[in-house]
C-alpha positions as CSV (number, residue, x, y, z in Angstrom):
1,D,0.0,0.0,0.0
2,V,1.2,3.5,-0.8
3,I,1.3,5.6,2.3
4,G,2.4,8.9,0.8
5,C,2.5,10.4,-2.6
6,T,3.8,14.0,-3.1
7,E,4.0,16.0,-6.3
8,R,5.4,19.4,-6.8
9,Q,7.1,21.7,-9.3
10,G,10.8,21.7,-8.8
11,D,13.1,24.7,-8.7
12,Q,14.8,23.7,-12.0
13,G,11.6,23.6,-14.1
14,Q,10.8,19.9,-13.5
15,Y,7.9,17.9,-12.2
16,V,8.8,15.9,-9.0
17,L,6.9,12.9,-7.7
18,K,7.6,10.9,-4.5
19,I,6.0,7.7,-3.6
20,R,6.5,6.0,-0.2
21,D,5.5,2.8,1.5
22,K,6.1,1.2,4.8
23,G,6.7,-2.3,3.4
24,M,9.5,-4.7,4.3
25,G,12.1,-2.6,2.4
26,I,14.8,-4.0,0.1
27,E,18.1,-5.6,1.2
28,P,21.1,-3.4,0.3
29,S,22.7,-6.3,-1.5
30,T,19.7,-6.6,-3.8
31,L,19.1,-2.9,-4.4
32,D,21.2,-2.5,-7.5
33,S,19.9,-5.6,-9.1
34,I,16.3,-4.6,-9.0
35,F,17.0,-2.2,-11.9
36,E,18.0,-5.1,-14.1
37,P,14.9,-6.4,-15.9
38,H,15.3,-10.1,-15.0
39,K,17.2,-10.0,-11.7
40,G,14.9,-8.2,-9.4
41,R,12.7,-9.9,-6.8
42,P,9.7,-11.7,-8.4
43,E,7.3,-9.4,-6.6
44,H,8.9,-6.3,-8.2
45,G,8.6,-7.8,-11.7
46,K,9.8,-5.5,-14.4
47,T,8.1,-2.5,-12.8
48,V,11.1,-0.7,-11.3
49,H,13.2,-1.3,-14.4
50,Q,10.5,0.0,-16.8
51,A,9.7,3.0,-14.6
52,R,13.4,4.1,-14.5
53,E,13.7,3.6,-18.3
54,F,10.6,5.7,-18.9
55,V,11.8,8.5,-16.7
56,Q,15.3,8.5,-18.2
57,T,13.9,8.5,-21.7
58,Y,12.3,11.9,-21.0
59,G,15.4,13.3,-19.5
60,G,14.4,12.8,-15.9
61,E,16.1,11.2,-12.8
62,F,14.8,8.1,-11.0
63,T,16.0,7.6,-7.4
64,L,15.0,4.7,-5.1
65,Y,15.8,4.7,-1.3
66,S,15.0,1.7,0.8
67,A,15.8,0.3,4.2
68,V,15.0,-3.1,5.5
69,G,12.0,-2.9,7.9
70,A,11.4,0.8,7.1
71,G,9.9,0.7,3.6
72,T,10.9,2.2,0.3
73,E,10.7,5.7,-1.3
74,V,10.8,6.3,-5.1
75,Q,11.4,9.8,-6.4
76,F,11.5,10.9,-10.0
77,T,11.8,14.2,-11.7
78,I,10.8,14.9,-15.3
79,P,11.7,18.3,-16.9
80,Y,9.0,20.4,-18.4
81,V,9.7,20.1,-22.1
82,W,6.4,21.1,-23.7
83,D,8.0,23.8,-25.8
84,K,10.1,21.1,-27.6
85,Y,7.0,19.4,-28.9
86,E,4.7,20.5,-31.7
87,F,1.0,20.0,-30.9
88,P,-1.6,19.9,-33.6
89,E,-3.8,23.0,-33.7
90,Q,-7.1,22.4,-32.1
91,K,-10.3,23.6,-33.8
92,Q,-12.4,25.9,-31.8
93,E,-16.0,25.0,-31.7
94,S,-18.7,27.6,-31.1
95,T,-22.2,27.1,-30.1
96,I,-25.0,29.5,-30.8
């Protein structure tokens, strides 16, 4: 269960999201391997690996903190890059 979720605008023009839980945490010896798609614990599946790849694809940073018995916190930042994308013009509809 997620016990906390915080979102905010960062100081450097980025979107920041933190998610915390109070689960069993992750052993330090296992922490690095959970980012590898087929070496994480079965209950993690590919989720952590895929989430980090997604965030990094968009120029963001993905950080995971965990302590055994104290839970885990995931934080990621994604820069605002809307000005780099071209959006199709939207038609304005009017009603009479």
